[in-house]
Backbone as CSV, one residue per row, in Angstrom:
resi,resn,N_x,N_y,N_z,CA_x,CA_y,CA_z,C_x,C_y,C_z
1,MET,97.699,33.339,-135.927,97.821,31.943,-135.546,98.975,31.305,-136.311
2,ALA,99.835,30.594,-135.600,100.975,29.941,-136.238,100.506,28.858,-137.185
3,ARG,101.205,28.747,-138.299,100.872,27.751,-139.308,102.069,26.835,-139.524
4,THR,101.795,25.629,-139.980,102.847,24.666,-140.290,103.090,24.674,-141.785
5,VAL,104.319,24.971,-142.174,104.650,25.164,-143.587,105.836,24.286,-143.958
6,VAL,105.721,23.573,-145.073,106.832,22.795,-145.613,107.501,23.618,-146.706
7,ILE,108.807,23.776,-146.619,109.557,24.521,-147.629,110.674,23.638,-148.153
8,THR,110.656,23.349,-149.441,111.762,22.603,-150.032,112.838,23.581,-150.503
9,GLY,114.070,23.084,-150.579,115.179,23.975,-150.912,115.456,24.950,-149.785
10,ALA,115.186,24.518,-148.536,115.220,25.427,-147.391,116.617,25.736,-146.879
11,ALA,117.640,25.083,-147.415,118.998,25.271,-146.876,119.743,26.433,-147.506
12,SER,119.229,26.978,-148.602,119.962,28.062,-149.251,119.029,28.897,-150.109
13,GLY,119.530,30.045,-150.529,118.848,30.892,-151.495,117.447,31.318,-151.082
14,ILE,116.543,31.279,-152.039,115.168,31.741,-151.822,114.459,30.892,-150.772
15,GLY,114.685,29.585,-150.805,114.051,28.717,-149.824,114.477,29.051,-148.409
16,LYS,115.766,29.288,-148.206,116.277,29.629,-146.875,115.701,30.958,-146.405
17,ALA,115.680,31.949,-147.289,115.146,33.257,-146.920,113.670,33.166,-146.557
18,THR,112.942,32.331,-147.287,111.521,32.167,-146.991,111.326,31.472,-145.653
19,ALA,112.127,30.457,-145.386,112.037,29.759,-144.101,112.323,30.720,-142.949
20,GLU,113.348,31.535,-143.098,113.708,32.479,-142.040,112.593,33.498,-141.826
21,ARG,112.010,33.977,-142.904,110.941,34.969,-142.786,109.719,34.375,-142.091
22,MET,109.376,33.158,-142.461,108.166,32.558,-141.907,108.371,32.126,-140.457
23,ARG,109.567,31.688,-140.116,109.846,31.393,-138.701,109.762,32.676,-137.868
24,ALA,110.236,33.783,-138.438,110.230,35.051,-137.720,108.804,35.522,-137.426
25,ARG,107.864,35.150,-138.290,106.478,35.552,-138.041,105.745,34.558,-137.147
26,GLY,106.451,33.513,-136.709,105.873,32.579,-135.760,105.391,31.272,-136.343
27,ASP,105.593,31.067,-137.637,105.165,29.819,-138.255,106.113,28.681,-137.908
28,ARG,105.590,27.476,-137.909,106.431,26.282,-137.771,106.856,25.871,-139.173
29,VAL,108.142,25.884,-139.433,108.672,25.549,-140.756,109.329,24.176,-140.719
30,ILE,108.946,23.333,-141.673,109.593,22.039,-141.873,110.423,22.172,-143.146
31,GLY,111.732,22.289,-142.983,112.613,22.487,-144.128,113.049,21.174,-144.738
32,VAL,113.100,21.145,-146.060,113.531,19.966,-146.812,114.682,20.370,-147.722
33,ASP,115.757,19.593,-147.702,116.879,19.868,-148.598,117.823,18.675,-148.588
34,LEU,118.882,18.781,-149.358,119.891,17.724,-149.397,120.751,17.710,-148.148
35,ARG,120.749,18.804,-147.399,121.571,18.917,-146.195,121.001,20.028,-145.331
36,ASP,121.436,20.080,-144.093,121.093,21.182,-143.187,119.595,21.479,-143.172
37,ALA,118.800,20.438,-143.066,117.348,20.608,-143.103,116.685,19.655,-142.114
38,ASP,115.435,19.937,-141.807,114.668,19.060,-140.917,114.486,17.684,-141.548
39,ILE,114.266,17.689,-142.848,114.130,16.441,-143.592,115.140,16.465,-144.727
40,VAL,116.053,15.536,-144.729,117.062,15.443,-145.774,116.581,14.466,-146.827
41,ALA,116.403,14.948,-148.038,115.874,14.110,-149.110,116.340,14.656,-150.453
42,ASP,116.517,13.760,-151.400,116.947,14.114,-152.751,115.736,14.107,-153.670
43,LEU,115.257,15.285,-154.025,114.054,15.395,-154.853,114.315,15.093,-156.321
44,ALA,115.551,14.752,-156.644,115.860,14.357,-158.018,115.466,12.907,-158.279
45,THR,115.141,12.163,-157.233,114.845,10.736,-157.394,113.467,10.394,-156.846
46,PRO,112.809,9.403,-157.438,111.512,8.959,-156.900,111.611,8.516,-155.444
47,ASP,112.677,7.798,-155.098,112.843,7.354,-153.714,112.992,8.540,-152.769
48,GLY,113.766,9.534,-153.183,113.946,10.716,-152.350,112.649,11.468,-152.149
49,ARG,111.835,11.542,-153.192,110.543,12.232,-153.068,109.629,11.488,-152.101
50,SER,109.649,10.161,-152.187,108.837,9.368,-151.264,109.317,9.533,-149.831
51,GLU,110.644,9.586,-149.653,111.209,9.804,-148.322,110.771,11.159,-147.773
52,MET,110.722,12.149,-148.637,110.303,13.475,-148.210,108.864,13.449,-147.704
53,VAL,107.979,12.818,-148.451,106.573,12.752,-148.044,106.433,11.994,-146.727
54,ARG,107.112,10.865,-146.612,107.045,10.098,-145.367,107.610,10.894,-144.195
55,GLY,108.669,11.641,-144.449,109.271,12.446,-143.401,108.324,13.516,-142.890
56,VAL,107.637,14.193,-143.811,106.686,15.221,-143.401,105.518,14.584,-142.651
57,GLN,105.041,13.461,-143.133,103.953,12.765,-142.449,104.347,12.400,-141.022
58,ALA,105.606,12.032,-140.847,106.078,11.612,-139.527,106.164,12.775,-138.540
59,VAL,106.635,13.929,-139.016,106.821,15.053,-138.097,105.580,15.930,-137.984
60,ALA,104.647,15.786,-138.918,103.411,16.571,-138.871,102.207,15.678,-139.160
61,PRO,101.968,14.666,-138.317,100.856,13.750,-138.570,99.496,14.435,-138.543
62,GLU,99.439,15.589,-137.876,98.183,16.335,-137.800,97.896,17.100,-139.089
63,GLY,98.886,17.175,-139.966,98.720,17.878,-141.226,99.522,19.164,-141.287
64,ILE,99.459,19.832,-142.408,100.193,21.076,-142.636,99.245,22.124,-143.196
65,ASP,99.714,23.368,-143.203,98.884,24.467,-143.691,99.325,25.008,-145.044
66,ALA,100.598,24.826,-145.376,101.087,25.395,-146.629,102.314,24.642,-147.122
67,ILE,102.515,24.720,-148.427,103.682,24.138,-149.093,104.330,25.236,-149.916
68,VAL,105.641,25.360,-149.803,106.406,26.239,-150.684,107.444,25.368,-151.388
69,ALA,107.209,25.093,-152.658,108.117,24.258,-153.441,109.180,25.153,-154.061
70,ALA,110.289,25.310,-153.334,111.334,26.241,-153.758,112.594,25.551,-154.246
71,ALA,112.698,24.234,-154.087,113.913,23.532,-154.506,114.096,23.642,-156.015
72,GLY,115.315,23.957,-156.433,115.585,24.068,-157.862,117.071,24.107,-158.135
73,VAL,117.447,23.684,-159.332,118.845,23.711,-159.748,118.934,24.208,-161.189
74,ALA,120.111,24.634,-161.555,120.396,25.012,-162.938,121.694,24.328,-163.322
75,ALA,121.620,23.016,-163.458,122.812,22.209,-163.715,123.083,22.175,-165.215
76,ILE,123.902,23.102,-165.685,124.171,23.208,-167.121,124.789,21.924,-167.671
77,ASP,125.630,21.295,-166.880,126.304,20.076,-167.333,125.471,18.819,-167.100
78,ASP,124.321,18.959,-166.467,123.467,17.803,-166.185,122.010,18.184,-166.397
79,PRO,121.588,18.297,-167.668,120.222,18.735,-167.937,119.164,17.799,-167.372
80,ALA,119.475,16.514,-167.282,118.506,15.573,-166.724,118.241,15.881,-165.256
81,LEU,119.288,16.248,-164.510,119.115,16.612,-163.104,118.223,17.837,-162.978
82,THR,118.414,18.804,-163.866,117.594,20.015,-163.839,116.124,19.679,-164.009
83,ILE,115.809,18.820,-164.954,114.418,18.417,-165.179,113.890,17.614,-163.996
84,ALA,114.708,16.713,-163.480,114.274,15.845,-162.385,113.903,16.649,-161.145
85,VAL,114.718,17.643,-160.810,114.450,18.436,-159.608,113.384,19.492,-159.862
86,ASN,113.583,20.288,-160.911,112.755,21.473,-161.104,111.320,21.153,-161.487
87,PHE,111.134,20.105,-162.270,109.762,19.762,-162.639,109.234,18.586,-161.826
88,PHE,109.851,17.422,-161.968,109.302,16.233,-161.321,109.409,16.305,-159.800
89,GLY,110.479,16.900,-159.291,110.592,17.068,-157.852,109.542,18.023,-157.311
90,ALA,109.314,19.122,-158.030,108.320,20.104,-157.582,106.909,19.531,-157.640
91,VAL,106.573,18.862,-158.726,105.235,18.282,-158.859,105.010,17.207,-157.794
92,ALA,106.033,16.384,-157.563,105.907,15.344,-156.540,105.733,15.958,-155.156
93,THR,106.392,17.078,-154.913,106.230,17.776,-153.636,104.796,18.261,-153.472
94,LEU,104.299,18.945,-154.477,102.957,19.528,-154.388,101.879,18.448,-154.334
95,ASP,101.961,17.483,-155.232,100.959,16.414,-155.242,101.106,15.487,-154.028
96,GLY,102.350,15.187,-153.670,102.572,14.240,-152.582,102.156,14.773,-151.225
97,LEU,102.332,16.085,-151.018,101.983,16.678,-149.731,100.560,17.240,-149.701
98,ARG,99.921,17.307,-150.854,98.574,17.881,-150.914,97.593,17.242,-149.926
99,PRO,97.583,15.916,-149.776,96.628,15.340,-148.816,96.820,15.835,-147.381
100,LEU,98.036,16.265,-147.038,98.291,16.745,-145.686,97.709,18.134,-145.434
101,LEU,97.235,18.788,-146.490,96.620,20.100,-146.360,95.135,20.020,-146.002
102,ARG,94.568,18.836,-146.025,93.110,18.706,-145.953,92.510,19.205,-144.636
103,ASN,93.283,19.193,-143.542,92.744,19.635,-142.255,92.962,21.114,-141.983
104,SER,93.676,21.784,-142.873,93.947,23.203,-142.669,92.709,24.049,-142.961
105,LEU,92.529,25.086,-142.179,91.421,26.014,-142.429,91.738,26.953,-143.584
106,ARG,93.028,27.058,-143.914,93.444,27.970,-144.982,94.608,27.340,-145.736
107,PRO,94.350,26.265,-146.487,95.441,25.567,-147.174,95.963,26.343,-148.372
108,ARG,97.289,26.434,-148.454,97.904,27.194,-149.536,99.119,26.429,-150.071
109,ALA,99.395,26.588,-151.356,100.581,25.988,-151.963,101.156,26.964,-152.977
110,VAL,102.483,27.064,-152.981,103.168,27.999,-153.873,104.389,27.312,-154.471
111,ALA,104.615,27.510,-155.744,105.807,26.979,-156.405,106.667,28.124,-156.894
112,VAL,107.981,27.932,-156.808,108.898,28.922,-157.364,109.093,28.604,-158.839
113,LEU,108.670,29.522,-159.684,108.796,29.398,-161.129,109.973,30.255,-161.579
114,SER,109.888,30.889,-162.724,110.996,31.731,-163.199,110.580,32.477,-164.454
115,THR,111.181,33.645,-164.669,110.977,34.332,-165.948,111.558,33.510,-167.095
116,ALA,112.400,32.526,-166.782,112.936,31.642,-167.827,111.826,30.903,-168.557
117,ALA,110.666,30.779,-167.910,109.532,30.111,-168.542,109.019,30.877,-169.759
118,LEU,109.382,32.163,-169.865,108.942,32.980,-170.991,109.848,32.838,-172.208
119,MET,111.007,32.230,-172.014,111.965,32.090,-173.108,111.635,30.877,-173.969
120,ASP,112.252,30.828,-175.143,112.070,29.674,-176.015,112.562,28.417,-175.307
121,ALA,111.769,27.371,-175.387,112.130,26.116,-174.743,111.819,24.963,-175.687
122,ASP,112.459,23.849,-175.454,112.249,22.649,-176.253,110.828,22.145,-176.021
123,ALA,109.958,22.306,-177.019,108.552,21.942,-176.867,108.377,20.449,-176.604
124,THR,109.218,19.633,-177.234,109.129,18.190,-177.023,109.464,17.829,-175.585
125,LEU,110.464,18.493,-175.028,110.842,18.251,-173.638,109.738,18.719,-172.692
126,VAL,109.165,19.862,-172.975,108.064,20.367,-172.145,106.898,19.384,-172.155
127,GLU,106.547,18.892,-173.337,105.428,17.945,-173.439,105.734,16.639,-172.731
128,ALA,106.988,16.193,-172.797,107.363,14.967,-172.090,107.189,15.142,-170.587
129,CYS,107.537,16.307,-170.083,107.319,16.591,-168.659,105.832,16.566,-168.325
130,LEU,105.050,17.277,-169.098,103.623,17.391,-168.807,102.888,16.069,-168.954
131,SER,103.437,15.162,-169.752,102.821,13.836,-169.889,103.084,12.968,-168.666
132,GLY,104.033,13.380,-167.841,104.362,12.621,-166.648,105.343,11.492,-166.883
133,ASP,105.882,11.414,-168.089,106.827,10.343,-168.424,108.230,10.822,-168.081
134,GLU,108.672,10.564,-166.861,109.955,11.088,-166.415,111.118,10.483,-167.195
135,SER,111.037,9.196,-167.481,112.126,8.553,-168.209,112.322,9.196,-169.580
136,ALA,111.210,9.413,-170.293,111.289,10.038,-171.614,111.789,11.475,-171.507
137,ALA,111.351,12.183,-170.480,111.754,13.573,-170.309,113.256,13.675,-170.023
138,LEU,113.758,12.783,-169.191,115.187,12.828,-168.870,116.029,12.451,-170.089
139,ASP,115.548,11.481,-170.865,116.261,11.108,-172.089,116.289,12.278,-173.065
140,ARG,115.162,12.959,-173.206,115.082,14.100,-174.113,115.996,15.227,-173.629
141,ALA,116.038,15.444,-172.321,116.893,16.499,-171.778,118.354,16.227,-172.102
142,ARG,118.754,14.967,-172.013,120.150,14.616,-172.304,120.463,14.788,-173.791
143,ALA,119.474,14.530,-174.651,119.707,14.539,-176.095,119.485,15.903,-176.739
144,ALA,118.624,16.706,-176.123,118.238,17.972,-176.748,119.339,19.015,-176.598
145,HIS,119.335,19.958,-177.492,120.320,21.035,-177.446,119.789,22.256,-176.707
146,GLY,118.483,22.256,-176.388,117.883,23.399,-175.727,118.255,23.467,-174.253
147,ASN,117.855,24.567,-173.623,118.151,24.788,-172.217,117.121,24.077,-171.354
148,ALA,117.577,23.089,-170.592,116.667,22.308,-169.765,116.037,23.163,-168.670
149,TYR,116.746,24.171,-168.194,116.195,25.022,-167.145,114.941,25.739,-167.648
150,MET,115.030,26.306,-168.838,113.867,26.987,-169.407,112.696,26.026,-169.556
151,ALA,112.975,24.838,-170.076,111.922,23.851,-170.283,111.311,23.410,-168.960
152,SER,112.155,23.244,-167.943,111.638,22.799,-166.651,110.684,23.824,-166.056
153,LYS,111.028,25.096,-166.168,110.184,26.135,-165.598,108.943,26.393,-166.456
154,ARG,109.082,26.247,-167.775,107.903,26.371,-168.640,106.907,25.260,-168.315
155,ALA,107.396,24.042,-168.202,106.523,22.905,-167.913,105.856,23.064,-166.554
156,LEU,106.616,23.482,-165.547,106.040,23.643,-164.213,104.992,24.756,-164.198
157,SER,105.238,25.827,-164.925,104.269,26.920,-165.001,102.966,26.452,-165.627
158,LEU,103.070,25.688,-166.704,101.874,25.177,-167.373,101.153,24.155,-166.505
159,TRP,101.920,23.290,-165.837,101.307,22.305,-164.945,100.522,23.003,-163.844
160,LEU,101.128,24.018,-163.232,100.486,24.719,-162.131,99.200,25.392,-162.586
161,ARG,99.263,26.011,-163.742,98.084,26.727,-164.258,96.910,25.770,-164.451
162,ALA,97.205,24.570,-164.961,96.144,23.586,-165.200,95.681,22.934,-163.905
163,ALA,96.618,22.646,-163.008,96.274,21.932,-161.776,95.460,22.787,-160.825
164,ALA,95.733,24.084,-160.800,95.153,24.958,-159.781,93.634,24.919,-159.753
165,THR,92.999,24.725,-160.893,91.537,24.775,-160.958,90.875,23.402,-160.818
166,LYS,91.664,22.376,-160.611,91.105,21.021,-160.560,90.434,20.738,-159.209
167,PRO,89.564,19.721,-159.175,88.843,19.404,-157.937,89.752,19.133,-156.745
168,GLU,90.890,18.485,-156.994,91.763,18.149,-155.873,92.515,19.356,-155.326
169,TRP,92.517,20.450,-156.052,93.154,21.676,-155.584,92.082,22.713,-155.242
170,ALA,91.642,23.496,-156.190,90.636,24.517,-155.894,89.367,23.892,-155.335
171,GLY,89.000,22.725,-155.851,87.792,22.067,-155.378,87.868,21.642,-153.931
172,ALA,89.090,21.497,-153.426,89.297,21.134,-152.021,89.635,22.356,-151.173
173,GLY,89.516,23.535,-151.769,89.776,24.763,-151.031,91.231,25.152,-150.952
174,ILE,92.078,24.508,-151.754,93.514,24.797,-151.718,93.868,25.789,-152.824
175,SER,94.446,26.904,-152.439,94.892,27.886,-153.426,96.319,27.553,-153.844
176,LEU,96.499,27.298,-155.130,97.803,26.965,-155.702,98.232,28.086,-156.632
177,ASN,99.389,28.676,-156.362,99.907,29.783,-157.162,101.416,29.646,-157.329
178,GLY,101.987,30.517,-158.158,103.422,30.491,-158.390,104.029,31.874,-158.319
179,VAL,105.307,31.916,-158.003,106.078,33.159,-158.026,107.218,32.964,-159.015
180,ALA,107.340,33.890,-159.960,108.370,33.790,-160.992,109.403,34.883,-160.797
181,PRO,110.512,34.560,-160.146,111.571,35.566,-159.989,112.322,35.774,-161.304
182,GLY,112.894,36.953,-161.424,113.891,37.171,-162.454,115.240,36.788,-161.858
183,THR,116.293,37.472,-162.243,117.603,37.179,-161.667,117.624,37.574,-160.195
184,VAL,118.074,36.636,-159.368,118.179,36.863,-157.929,119.610,36.526,-157.510
185,VAL,120.145,37.287,-156.600,121.510,37.055,-156.120,121.489,35.863,-155.164
186,THR,121.808,34.691,-155.682,121.819,33.452,-154.910,123.076,32.655,-155.286
187,PRO,123.345,31.561,-154.573,124.472,30.712,-154.970,124.367,30.223,-156.416
188,MET,123.137,30.089,-156.927,122.943,29.611,-158.293,123.444,30.635,-159.314
189,THR,123.242,31.920,-159.039,123.617,32.964,-159.997,124.984,33.583,-159.696
190,ALA,125.549,33.269,-158.548,126.813,33.889,-158.141,127.923,33.763,-159.186
191,PRO,128.110,32.586,-159.822,129.176,32.481,-160.819,129.000,33.445,-161.988
192,LEU,127.754,33.656,-162.428,127.511,34.583,-163.529,127.716,36.030,-163.086
193,LEU,127.246,36.358,-161.909,127.358,37.726,-161.426,128.797,38.117,-161.106
194,ALA,129.670,37.140,-160.997,131.060,37.397,-160.618,131.933,37.853,-161.783
195,THR,131.437,37.763,-163.026,132.254,38.128,-164.183,131.516,39.118,-165.078
196,ASP,132.276,39.898,-165.821,131.663,40.850,-166.763,130.861,40.100,-167.818
197,GLU,131.405,39.009,-168.303,130.712,38.222,-169.327,129.397,37.669,-168.773
198,GLY,129.448,37.159,-167.562,128.242,36.607,-166.957,127.182,37.673,-166.741
199,ARG,127.600,38.838,-166.273,126.638,39.920,-166.055,126.017,40.381,-167.367
200,ALA,126.805,40.366,-168.444,126.272,40.746,-169.754,125.227,39.732,-170.217
201,ILE,125.481,38.464,-169.965,124.512,37.419,-170.320,123.205,37.623,-169.567
202,LEU,123.307,37.890,-168.271,122.105,38.097,-167.472,121.352,39.355,-167.900
203,ALA,122.089,40.402,-168.244,121.445,41.648,-168.667,120.634,41.442,-169.941
204,GLN,121.110,40.560,-170.795,120.380,40.264,-172.026,119.243,39.286,-171.765
205,ALA,119.500,38.299,-170.908,118.506,37.258,-170.658,117.357,37.752,-169.792
206,THR,117.660,38.585,-168.809,116.624,39.089,-167.896,116.805,40.583,-167.683
207,PRO,116.443,41.385,-168.673,116.598,42.835,-168.536,115.713,43.381,-167.413
208,ILE,116.216,44.379,-166.712,115.458,44.995,-165.621,115.473,46.506,-165.774
209,VAL,114.534,47.161,-165.108,114.486,48.620,-165.139,114.701,49.210,-163.744
210,VAL,114.932,48.359,-162.765,115.278,48.830,-161.427,116.797,48.890,-161.315
211,GLN,117.274,49.379,-160.174,118.707,49.614,-160.031,119.525,48.342,-159.889
212,ASN,119.004,47.366,-159.159,119.790,46.187,-158.828,118.953,44.920,-158.922
213,TYR,119.645,43.788,-159.026,118.952,42.509,-158.971,118.448,42.269,-157.552
214,ALA,117.438,41.434,-157.456,116.827,41.158,-156.157,117.706,40.251,-155.306
215,HIS,117.476,40.318,-154.017,118.050,39.361,-153.082,116.944,38.398,-152.656
216,PRO,117.302,37.225,-152.151,116.295,36.210,-151.825,115.180,36.716,-150.922
217,GLU,115.505,37.627,-150.015,114.504,38.119,-149.070,113.339,38.812,-149.783
218,GLU,113.607,39.409,-150.941,112.548,40.088,-151.678,111.576,39.095,-152.303
219,ILE,112.080,37.960,-152.728,111.206,36.919,-153.264,110.468,36.235,-152.120
220,ALA,111.166,36.067,-150.995,110.559,35.424,-149.828,109.336,36.192,-149.340
221,GLU,109.371,37.503,-149.461,108.232,38.312,-149.020,106.959,37.919,-149.769
222,VAL,107.082,37.713,-151.077,105.911,37.372,-151.888,105.492,35.923,-151.653
223,LEU,106.467,35.028,-151.534,106.146,33.626,-151.243,105.427,33.502,-149.909
224,SER,105.924,34.218,-148.921,105.296,34.184,-147.603,103.864,34.701,-147.660
225,PHE,103.647,35.753,-148.414,102.297,36.305,-148.570,101.354,35.260,-149.156
226,LEU,101.753,34.622,-150.242,100.878,33.659,-150.902,100.659,32.406,-150.063
227,ALA,101.635,32.065,-149.218,101.495,30.895,-148.358,100.616,31.168,-147.149
228,ASN,100.347,32.444,-146.883,99.582,32.810,-145.699,98.322,33.617,-145.986
229,VAL,98.174,34.104,-147.202,97.079,35.018,-147.512,95.723,34.410,-147.129
230,GLU,94.880,35.224,-146.541,93.577,34.736,-146.102,92.640,34.489,-147.285
231,SER,92.702,35.351,-148.270,91.810,35.203,-149.423,92.198,34.007,-150.286
232,GLY,91.237,33.162,-150.565,91.467,32.046,-151.469,91.118,32.393,-152.902
233,TYR,90.884,33.684,-153.144,90.465,34.118,-154.481,91.643,34.291,-155.418
234,ILE,92.850,34.302,-154.879,94.065,34.314,-155.711,94.340,32.866,-156.071
235,LEU,94.202,32.526,-157.338,94.214,31.118,-157.731,94.814,30.940,-159.129
236,GLY,95.764,30.044,-159.246,96.345,29.732,-160.543,97.173,30.851,-161.135
237,GLN,97.667,31.755,-160.283,98.392,32.923,-160.769,99.902,32.726,-160.704
238,THR,100.583,33.378,-161.634,102.034,33.491,-161.581,102.366,34.948,-161.320
239,VAL,102.953,35.212,-160.165,103.329,36.576,-159.797,104.790,36.778,-160.183
240,PHE,105.036,37.667,-161.127,106.398,37.944,-161.569,107.058,38.945,-160.622
241,VAL,108.170,38.533,-160.046,108.952,39.403,-159.161,110.312,39.532,-159.838
242,ASP,110.401,40.461,-160.791,111.498,40.404,-161.763,112.104,41.741,-162.149
243,GLY,111.785,42.788,-161.420,112.379,44.083,-161.746,111.925,44.656,-163.075
244,GLY,110.847,44.104,-163.635,110.305,44.625,-164.883,110.539,43.764,-166.110
245,THR,111.200,42.613,-165.953,111.524,41.774,-167.117,110.289,41.397,-167.921
246,ASP,109.269,40.892,-167.259,108.060,40.467,-167.966,107.398,41.629,-168.686
247,ALA,107.331,42.786,-168.025,106.705,43.953,-168.647,107.496,44.440,-169.852
248,LEU,108.821,44.324,-169.787,109.646,44.714,-170.931,109.462,43.755,-172.103
249,TRP,109.418,42.463,-171.808,109.283,41.464,-172.857,107.890,41.425,-173.467
250,ARG,106.885,41.616,-172.609,105.501,41.421,-173.063,104.640,42.623,-172.674
251,PRO,104.933,43.789,-173.189,104.217,44.990,-172.762,102.734,44.990,-173.094
252,THR,102.331,44.216,-174.074,100.909,44.204,-174.445,100.226,42.893,-174.096
253,THR,100.901,42.054,-173.350,100.338,40.759,-172.955,100.280,40.686,-171.440
254,PHE,99.119,40.269,-170.925,99.003,40.138,-169.478,97.976,39.072,-169.160
């Protein structure tokens, strides 16, 4: 049976690959992005997030079956933007669209996380995100010397883990999970993969034991599974799709 799925970040990278895969299986996909999407919205801003929710409500008044929060950036020169999109944009997507899942017989939600969540991150910035104080979090991101990308993904991973078991999620029959890719060949990583220095940085930051880095379609396969899986017993999980990075870093932790 065809399902209605909202995918943010649907114009490129992992989001685009997931949209293409799910359309190919017969699902109705509502893509959200800054351009080339069914709903054009800027998830870096509160107004843009509200526009996104209103847009989905308008095109799917009957409700939706799944959410894939795939929008993300790694803006090295703009750490506040990274926090705004990766954490606050993702949370606003999941929380804002959650009520539209209520009529689905098999409601599912998935967020794109990252192995970056396993790296050292600014604890103060992470806590500011989890407190929901966006202004404080953005100020901290601008002032801190740490990597905002790591903090954004750490905060989102922790938020998801806590939210998944709450009454409004699991209690309402909604399975909320995450997929944590390692390095993936996307427009975001292309500049690093294009140079010897960049490849050396990635090899140190996300070591792998397979032959090559993943392409978006490989991550899309897992996202599509979690957005469609019949069993609601998979709950609050982070599935690492990383070529072995997590196992190398944490061989005795699971």
